[in-house]
N, C-alpha and C positions, 0 to 999 in steps of 0.2 A: 492391425487393432490402435486403438484411441488411449493414452493410458490418463488417467483421471489424475489430476491435482490436487496432492491435499495440502493445505500450507499448513505450516509448522507456523503457530499463531505468538509462539514465544517470542518467533523470530520478528516477525510480523509487527509485535508489540515495542518489541528492543530498536526499530530500528524507527517506526515515528518515533519514538520519544528520544532518541539522539538530535531531531529537527529541534528537540525544545519550544519558545515561542513561535519559531520559523514557521510561515507557512509552505505546502510541499506539495506535490503531486501523485500522480498514482506512476507516473514515468521515471520519477525518484526514486520511488520505495522501490520500484520493481528494478532500478538498476542495482540501487543498496541489496536487495535480494540473493538478487542472480549473480551477483559479480558481473557485470557485461552490460555496455549501454542498452536500453530496452526498446523491443520491436513496439509495433504500434498494438500487437496483438496481445503481447503481454503487457503493455500499459492499460490494454482495455479487463484483460483479468484482475489485475490489481487493483481497478480501478473499481470493480465491480465486487473483490476482497473486501475492499475499507468499507464502501457501500453493506453489504452483507454484515460484518463486525465490528462497525462502528460502536459498539457500547462497550463491546468486551476489548478494543485495541485504546479506548480513549479518542478518540479520533471526532470530529466532527467535520461538515463542509462548510467551507466560507461561501462560496460560492461554483458555478459549474467547473470540475475537476482542479479544484484548492481546496486542499486541507490543510487543518492542523490540531494540535493534539489541545483537549479538554482542558 
């Protein structure tokens, strides 16, 4: 049975805020969140999370796969 991943949005918000004015990728966020190098599947999951929760996390897409804190 596959476990359902429920992200901790506070933890995600803290991670993206640490990038400050610098742009970042979902892979970088995944690496910070998981504490280990992100796999391509993990990066994809975090890209979807960033898209879905952009307003709550205070981020916006700069270009394909690149994000910045608002």
